[in-house]
N, C-alpha and C positions, 0 to 999 in steps of 0.2 A: 504493499499499499504506500501511498505518497501523502506526506503532510503538505497541506496547501497554504500558500502565501497569497492572500486575496486582495484585490483592488477595492478601495473604497471610493464611491462616486460622490463628488461634492455638489450635488444638485441644490439649487437655491432653497427648495422646500424642506431640506433635510434638517433634522435636529442637530444642534451643536453638542449635545451631551449624551444622548442615549446610547449610541454605539461605543463611545469612549467609556461610559460607566460599565457596560457589559464586559468590555475588554480589560477593565481595571487600569486604564491609562488616563493621563490628563487631557482634557479637551484642548483643541488647537484654537478654538474660537471660530473656526470655519464650519459651515454645515457639513455633516457627514450623513448622507441620505441612504445609501445602499452599499452593502458589501456583497460582491458577486462571488459565488462559488460554482465553478463549472468550466466549460470549454467554449463559452461564447467568444467569437473572434473580437468583439469589441473590448473585452477585458478578461481574457482567460486567466484562470488561476495559475500560479507558478508552482512548479514541483522541482524536486532535486533533479528530475530528468528533463526539465525544460517546460515551456508553457504546455498546459494540459491539452489544448487543442492540437498541438504538434505531436505530443506523446500519443494521443489517440489516432491521429492521422497516419502515423508510421505503422501502426499494427492494430487496426480497429477491431478485428475479431478477437484478438488476445485481450484487449482492454474492455471491450463492450460485450463480448460474447456473440456467438453465431446468431442466436435468436434475435437479439437487439438489432444487430446489423441488418438482418433479413427484414425486420419489421420497420425500422426507422432510418436505415441508411448508416453510413460509416461516421456518425457523429453522436455525441451525447445528446439524448432527446430532451433533456430537461436542464433548467438553470435554477439554482437555489440561491436565495438572497437573505440577508438580514436587511430589513427595511425600517427606517427610522424617520417618521414623518413629524416635522415640527410645524408644518403649515400644510394646508390642503394641496393634494396633487390635482392635476387636470381631471376634469370630468370626461370620461372616455368609454369607448366600447372596443371590442375586438371582433374580427371577422371569423366565420367558420372556415374549415379547410377548403371547401369548394370556392368560397368567396375570395379567400386569400390567393389561391392559385390563379383565378381568373383576373383579379385586380393586379397582381404582380405581372402576369403575362401582358396585360393591357398597357401598363406603364412602361414595361420594357420595350414593347412594340412602338410606343410613342417616343422613345428615346429620352425619358425623364431620368436624369441622374439619380442614383440611389440616395445620395446625400443632399439632393435639392430640398429646400425648405418646404416646397409645396408637394413633395412626393408623399403618397399615403402608404403604399405597400413596400416595405423594405425587404421582404422575402415572400416565399410562397407557402408559408406555414401558418396554422392557426395558433392562438395564444390563450388557451384556457389557463387559469391560474387559481391558486389557493393561498390564502394568508391565514396564519395562525398567530394569535396574539401572545406576546410574552409579557406585556403590560396591558392595562386598560387601553382599548384601541377603538377609535371612532371612525366610521366610514359611511358611505352612501352606497346602496346596492338595490338595483331594480326599481321599477316604477311603483308608486303608490296606486291604489284604486283612484280613478279620476275624481270621484266625488270627495274622497278624503283629501286629495291634492287641492281641489277647489275650496274646501272648507278651510284648509290651512292658509291659502292665499287670501281668502275673504277675511279671515281673522285679523289681518294686518290693517284693514281699513284704508287701503291705498286705492284711490279711484282709478289710477292708470292701469291697475291689474284687472279691472272688470272684464275687458275683452278675453283675457286668458281664462278667467273663471267661467265665463259664459261658454267658451269652447269646451271646457272640461265637463260642463253640466249638460250640454246640448246633444252630445253625440254618443254612440256606443264606444266601448273601451278603446279599441284599436284606433278608431278615427279621432276620438277625443285626445288621446295622448299624442298621436302623430301631429295633429293640427296645432295643439298647444305648444309642443316643442318647436315645430316649424316656425310658428309666429314669434316665439321668443328669440330664436336665432336669426330671424329675418327682419327684426324691428329696426327702425332707425337708431343708429348708435347713440346719438345725442339724447333722443327721447328715452331710450332704454337706460342710459347712465343716470338720468334724473329719476326714473322709476326705481332703479336699484338703490339709489341713495335714500329715497323716501322709505322703501321697504326695509332697508338695513336699519334705519333709525327706529322703525316700528319693532323690528326683531329685537333690538337692544332693549327697548323699553318693556317689551312683553316678557322676554326671557323664557324659561321653561323649554317647551318644544321648539321655540324659535331661536334659542341660544346658539345652536350650531350654525345657523345661517347668518347670524350677526358676526360670528367669528370668520366665516368664509368671506363675507363682504369686507371685513377689516383687511384681509389679505388681498382681495381682488375688488377694489372699489369700482363701481360702475360696470362690472362685467356681467353680461347676460347669463353667464353660467350660474350666478347667484339665484336667479329665478328658476332656471332649469333644475338646479339642485333641489328646489322645494317640491318638484315633481317626484322625487325619489324617496325611498325609505331611508331613514337614519337608523344606524345600527351601532350599538356599543358592545364590543366584545370584552369579556373577561379573560384573564390569562388562561390559555389552554383551549379557548373556543376559536372557531375558524369560520371563514367564508369561502365558498367556491364561486368563481366568476366564469360562467360559460359564455359562448359566443352571443353577441348581440345584446348583452345585459349592461346597461349604463351603470357606471360606478365611479367612486373616487374614494381614496383614503384621506382622512382628515388629520389624525394625530395618533401617535403611539408607536411602539416598537413591536415588530412581529417577524416571523420566519415566513418567507414567501417562496413558493415554487411555481414554475410555469413551464409550458412547452417552450422550446428554444426558438423564440420569435421576437421581432421588434414591431409587429404590426399593431398600430394604435390609431384609432380615429377619435379625435377630440370633439367634445360638445361645449366646452367652455372652461373657465378658470385657467386661462392660459393665453400668453401672447402669441402662441404658435398658430400655424395654419389650421383652419377649420374648413373642411370640404363638406358643406352642408348637404348637397345632393347625395354624395356617396354615404355620408353618415346616416341619412334618413333611409337609405336602402339597406343598411346593415342592422340598424337598431331593431330589436324585437319590441314592438309596442304592445306589451301586455303587462298588467299588474302581476306582481309576484311577491310571495313571502321571501325575505332574504335567506331563509334557510340556514340558521346558525348551526354549524357542525360541531359535535363533540366527539372525541375519539372513542372508538370501539375496541375494547380490550380483548386480546386473544389469550389462550391458555398459557402461552409462554411469557406473558407480561408485556408484549408489544401492543401499543395503543395506535390504531390505524385511523386516519382520516379518509373515509371512503368517498371517492369521486368517480364520475363516469368516464374519465379519461385514462388512456393507457400510457401516454408519454411520461407520466410521473405518478409516483405513489409516495405519500408523506406519512411517516409514523414517528413515534417517539418511545423511548424507553426511560422510565423513571426508576433509576437504580438505587437500591437501598444498601446501606453499609452492611457488610457481612454476607450478603446474598451470593449465591453461586454465580459464576460467570455464565454468560449466555452466548451460544453459537448463533451468529446472525449471517452466516454464509448464504449467498444467493447467486443464481446463475446470471444475474443482471448486474451492471455496474452500480456502485453506491457512493454517495457522499455522506459522511457522518459529521454532524456538527454538535458540539457541546454548548449548552446555553446556561448551565448551572453546575456547581460542584466541580468534581474532578473525576474523569472517566478514563479508564484504561481501555484502549482499543488495540488489540494485539500487543505490540511492543511500545506503542505510543501512549502517552498520557496527555489528555486534552483538558484544557480549562476553558472557561466561557469565551466564546468567539473563535475557538480553534477548530479546525476541521481536517478531514483526511479523504482522499479518493481511494476507493477499494475496487480494483478490477473485477470483472465478472468471474465468479467461481472461486476467487481467492478466499481461503478459510480465514474467518475473523471471529474472535470472541471479545465480548465486552464485559466490564465489571467496574466497580467503584461506587461512588456516592454522587449522584447528580442526575442531570437530564441530558439525554442524547437524542437529537433528531436525526432521522434516517431518510434520505432521499434516494429513490431508485425508480425503475420503470416496471411496467406490468408484463412486458413481453417475455 
């Protein structure tokens, strides 16, 4: 196995303290948003044998196993992260696999550079993802029922919101949500900025269920995404709880530290809370306009003590082991590649001892036993 040296991404929305606190190091004063663990070419983990993407590229069947290569190709099918949100991330959705392949092929055919700011599809893969809270964690996930969203907006007492409220109350669910979001994103920027300012003041005054939106508006004054966010469910995860985000489900992370795992893709379509490009027609084609329960996940324990977060995707499988002092070591050998991340205590993985924030890559089929006192997250695939 290989101990990983992982890059930390300094995105502006990142917390300045959460990742340093987990690692037990002094903050630098700069935002530290994400620590990437995997073989993504944008920031591959470093190993004693070289960058992990290069290590896998030289011998994919040895590192990933024959089944993984046959199913997903000669690359690690998942990316694991520590995510530390100190401010809201952009409101966004991800395409399904068919949409991603078609969108990528279309932009390639039109000659749009992959790094162009108006490029939507960076690759031909989908991006289902799962986030598991390590601290209390706030997010937005999926649409509210239109009537519930209308009531929330109406409670602000802002006259300029009446057209959106009427749209939500006048139509069946799919049409109501589609027309309301379209109207918000298509509104005159100046008029919308004034509406958001008035709505934000009302959210601050009312507090309670409106408090998260006041905080969003504080970070993104005048952004139409503030109103779009009010169409979505607000979710507060407790440590150990998780959210799964499938294709077409609008979402945003607001605050907190978590472990995130996703299919190896960069495809993001943004709805707001960002200065970046928003492709409204393509976004409206991808979004699933249906109200849904956010579906908070709690791990399901297996007889050997592994706690699994069940999802409908095969590119990744996230689980954790909460290890007790004096317990027998556990054999967690798998025929698929694994990344093991310690988030609490001190955990022995083979000959390596991991402390919070440290991780290792275990090639497919390599025998590995774990013991110690602490929490170990385990990322692998289902193939």
